[in-house]
N, C-alpha and C positions, 0 to 999 in steps of 0.2 A: 510569239509566246514561248516561254521556257518552263512550262508546267512539268514536263518529264524530268528535267534537270533538278528543279526544286523538290519534286517528290522523292527523287533518289537521294538527295543530300539531307533531307529533314531528319531521319533517324540519327545520323552521325553528329549533326549539329546539336540535337537535343542531348545526346549522350555526353558530348564535350561539356555543355553547360552544367549537367548534373555532376560530372566529375570535378568541376571547378567549385562546387559548393552550392549551387542553386537547388532549392527544393523543387520537386517534380512539377507541381502545379505552376509555380512562377516561371520555371524554365520553359514549359509548354507554351505559356502565354507569350513569353519573349520571342520564342522561335516563330510563332504565328505572326507577331508584329513584324519580325524581320522579313518573313515571306511576303507580307503585304507591301513592305517597303521595296523589296526586290521587284515585284510586279510593277510598281510605280516608276522606278528609276532605271531598271535595266532596259537596254535598247531592245526594241521589238525585232526578233530574229527567229528563224526556225529553231525549234527546240533541239539542241545538240545532246548527244548521249554523254555521260560523264567521262567516257574514254575517248571522245572525239575532240578535234580542235574546233575553233570557232566559238569559244565561250563568250557569253554576253559581257563578262568582266574578266580581268586577268586571272583571278583566283576566286571562283564562285564560293567554294566552301569557306575559305578564309574570310571573304567578305561577309557571308552570312553569320559566321561565328562572331566576328567583331560587332556587327550591327545587333545581333541577338543579345550579346553580352551587355552592350550599352543599354538596350531596352530593359534588360533585367535590372541593371544598376539604377536606371531612372525610376523604375517601379518601386525598387527597394527604398530609395531615398524619399519617395512620395508617400510611402505607407508608414504612418506613425507607429503602428503596432510592430513594425519590423525595424525600428531605429537601430537595433543592435547590429544590423548589417551595414551601417554607414562607413565602417572602416574598410569595406570592400571597394569603395569609390576609387581609391588610389591604386588598386590592384588590377585595373583594367589592362588587359594585354595589348601590346602594340599590334597594329595590323601586320599581317604576314601570312605566309603559306601555312596551311593547316595540315595535320597528318593525313596521309592517304589511307590509313587503316580503316577497314570497314567495322564499325561498332554496332551494327544492327543487331546481331545475335546477342552481344553483351547486353544491349538495352532490353532485349526480350527477357533475359535472366533477371535484370535489375527490377523490371516491372513485376516479376513474379516474387515480390518481396515477402519474407516470412510473416510480416504483420498483416498480410491480406489472406483471406480465404482463397482457395484455388479458383473458385468461380469468379470472385471479384478480380483476382489478378489477371485471369484470362480476358475478362471484359475490358479492363483498363488497358491492357496491351493491345488488344484488337482496335480499340478506339484511338489510342495515342500513337501507336507505332505502326499498326497494320493498315490504318487508313480506312477502316470500315465505319459505316454510319451506325448510329444507335439502333436504327430500325433493322439493319442487317444482322447486328449482333443479337438483337431480341429474337429474330426469326430463328437463328441458330440454336438459341436456348429454349425456344418454344414458350416465351413469356411475352407479356404486353410490352410495347415500346416504353411506356411510362415507367414500368417496373425496372427495366434495364437502365433507363436514364438515372433513376434514383441509385441503382447499384453502382454505376460508374461514378456518380457524384460522391457517394460515400467512400469509394476506394480512393478518389483524389484527396478527400479530406483526411483519410487515414494516413496516407503517405506524405501529406503536406508538411507534417511536423517531424519527419524522420529523414535521416540521410540514407540515400539509396546505395549503400555499400555492402549489402548482404544479398547475394544472388539467391533466387528461388530454386526450386527443384526441377529436374529434367522433365518429370511427368507434366507439370504445368506448362512448360515451354512447348512440349510436344502437342498438348491440347490446343495451344494458340496456333501453332504452325498448321495443324490439321484443319482448323476452322478457317484460317486465312486461305489455304489451298482450296477448300470447298467453295468459298465465296468467289475466288478467282475463276475456278472451273465452271461456275454457274454462268459466267459471262457478264455479270453485273460490274465487276471490278476485276481487271486482269492482274491478279496477284499470284496465279498458280506457279509461274516460272520463278518468281521471287521466293515463294515458299519452298520450292524444290532446292533452290540455291542455298538457302539457309539450313535446310535439313541436311544437305550434303556437308556443309561446314560442321554441323553438330555431329554427324556420323564420323567425321574425321577426328573429332576431339573426344568422343565418348564411345566406348565399346559397350553398347547396350542393345539387346535384341529388339526392344520396342522402337528404338531410334531407327534401326535397320528396317524394321517392319513398316514404319511410317514412310521411309524413303522408298521402299519397294512399292507400297500402295500408291504413292504419288506418281511414280514412274509408270506403273501399269495403267492408271487412269489417264494420265497425260498422253500416253501412247495412242489413245483412241480419239484425241481431241479433234484432229482434222476431219474425222468422219462423223462427228456429232451433229454437224449442221449441213444443210443443203446450200447450193449456190445462192438461193434467195434468202438465206438466213434462218430458215425453219429448222426445227429440231428433227433429228433422225433417230428413232429408237434404236437401242442396242441390237435388237434382232434384225433390223433392216439396214444396218450400217455396212458399207463397203469395206470388208476386212483387209482388202488390198491396200487401203489407205492408212492402216494402222502402222505405227512406228515399230518395226520388228526389233530394232536395236534397243530401244527403251524397254520393250517387253522382255527381251533376253536378259538385260541388265537387272530389271526388277525381279525376275524369277530367280536369278543367281543370288541376289542379295537376300531374297526371302528364304531360299533353301539354307543359306548360311545361318540366318537368324533362327529358323526352326530347329536347327541342329543343337542349339543351346538348351532345348527342352524347357524353356521358360515362356510359355505361350501368353501373349497379351492380345488386346483387342485389335491393335493395328496389324499384327501378324495374321490374325484370323481374317480381317478384312482383305488383306493383301492376297491371302490364299484364295478367297472367293474371286477376286479380280483376276488372279492367275488362271483359274479354271475357265473363266470367260475368254481370256486371251488365248488359251490353249485350244479352244474349239475351232476347227476349220470352218464350220458353219453353225448358225444359231441352233439348228435342229440336232446338232451333235454335242451340245453342251451337257456336261455331266451334272444335271440338276440334283440328283440324289446326293452326290458328294457336297454340292453347294448347300443343301439343306442341313447336312451334318455340320458344316462349318458355321452356319447360322445358329445351330443349336449351341455350339461353343461360344459364339458371340453373346447369345442370350444369357448363358451361364456367367460370362465375364462382366457384362454390362447391365443386364436386365433393362435395356433401353426399349421404350415403346417404338421408336423408329426402327430399331433392329427387328423387332417383332413384326412390324409392318412389312419390311423387306422380306422377312422370312415367309410371310404369307404368300407373296408372289412366287418365291422359290417352290413352296409346297404346291402351289397351283400348277407349276410347270412339271414338277416331279410326279405328283399323284393325281393331277386333274384339277380343273377349276373349282369343282364343288368342294374338294378338300381345302383349296386355298381360301374359299369363302368361309368355310368353317373356322379356319385359323383366324381369319380377319374379324369374325363376329365377336371374338373375345376382346377386341381392342376398342379404344375410345374413338368414336366417329369424328371427334373434333381434331384429331391428329392431322398435321399437314400431309397432303397427298392421300389421305384415306379415301376420299371420294374417287380420286383418279385410279387408285388400285382396285377399288370395288368395281368401277366401270370396266376396267380391263378384264377382270375375272368374269364378270357377267357377260361381256362380249365373247370371251372364249367358251363360256357355257352355252352360248346361243341365245341368251336373253337380250336381244338387241334393243328393245324398248327401254328396259331398265338401264342398260349400259349407256344409251344416248342421254337419258335423263341425268345420270350420274356424271357423265363427262361435262354436261352443261353446268351442273352444280360445281364441279371441280374448277371450271374456268374462273369463277369468282374468287377462288381461294388460291389461285396460282401465284407464286412469288415474283414472277417476272413476265415480261411481254412475250418472249419466245415460247414459254411454256403455255401461256394463255392461248396463243395462236395455235399451238399444236393440239391442245384439248378441244378448241373450237372446231378445228378441222375433223377431228375424230368424231365429234358429235354430229357434225353435218354429214359426214360420210355414212354413218349408221342410219341417220334419218332418211337419207336418199335411198339406201338399200331397202328400208322398210316400206317406202312408197312405191317401189317397183311392182 
């Protein structure tokens, strides 16, 4: 299988087709056809990394570009409504080595086209370049999957008739990178390292405090990744993690980048989130966490975003700083249909000593958990509380 190699080359091949004049929707179809052809004809071999020897063909990227371009031309000739593209038939490039330049970040900017709304641009990029499923994107946006599918389809139709030569703005690209990192960090799709790599590239090109803030946030969260799961794959809550397993070099780098960004005095949501992550990373033990200051940063985040998810996380922080009853009071103002609302309520009730309500809410949260690891974690919490109540 060569899945890793194909996945790593897909954004660059798609970008090359777009630069050669293919509209985005047709280019995406052509690249998918080329990937299918590669799976069919490439020899079965262990998936090499793009930097290693032992490629399944001499020049995988050049092979994919050539096949994808041929697929695009074939589709163009077959489509009567696009007969104006017939003159491209004789412009098919000869097979040969392709450029080794990484076009992924450029493709992120091209997908953030000015003709699209920011939310549509983010959804399109996550689907076409980030590799996320429609369901995963819908969960990130807190909308039904069918609604997100329609949004992505409209975005494709919008850009199908325009040339993608006008890059979008940095804010939209940051939003995409943030959501890609979050999905990778959840464990469903391992995209966290790729998001960090692209954000580093962006930080090297753009002097912007929010770019630095996002990079700091990613590094601080990624530093805890090794401690987030037990050997059996179960989730380990932040308060119970072995802090000796945290990556201190990534934490130090993240804090340094954050401090430099905050010095610009242009606070944004990614800087505020990074400040919260830094306070967690700075605490030698969970009980030494500066929850009062974390609540203050959540207040800044609420002011900047007015996000219901931010308010949900703030309720947890309030529960730690001022006691679980205060946290429940903050939670009562929020919509109970919010993702993880039941889990937060269960935790706060458990801390308040109401084990029966906490166990019931944990069980309720199990059915709303977005992945298997989280479902297993909530199931164990509910079982543990029920066992305590039966003693």
